[in-house]
N, C-alpha and C positions, 0 to 999 in steps of 0.2 A: 777428670773425665779427658780430657786433653792428653794428655801422662802416660797415660789409663792406652791408648792408639797410639803413642810416639814407641810406646815400649812393646807392641804388638807388634808395630813396624822392622822394629830393631830384633825383635826375634826371627820374626818372617826372614828377614836379609840374612840373618846368621844363619839360618837354616838351608838357605836358598845356597849360599855360599859352601858351607859345610855338602850338600848333593851334590854342589858341582864339583867340590873336589874330590867327592866319593866314586864321581862318575870317569871324572878321567880318572 
């Protein structure tokens, strides 16, 4: 479960980074 949560956080961070890049 902990690993799943970490994976989710990682993908969320990646998505945020991608969104920021697209906005920029």
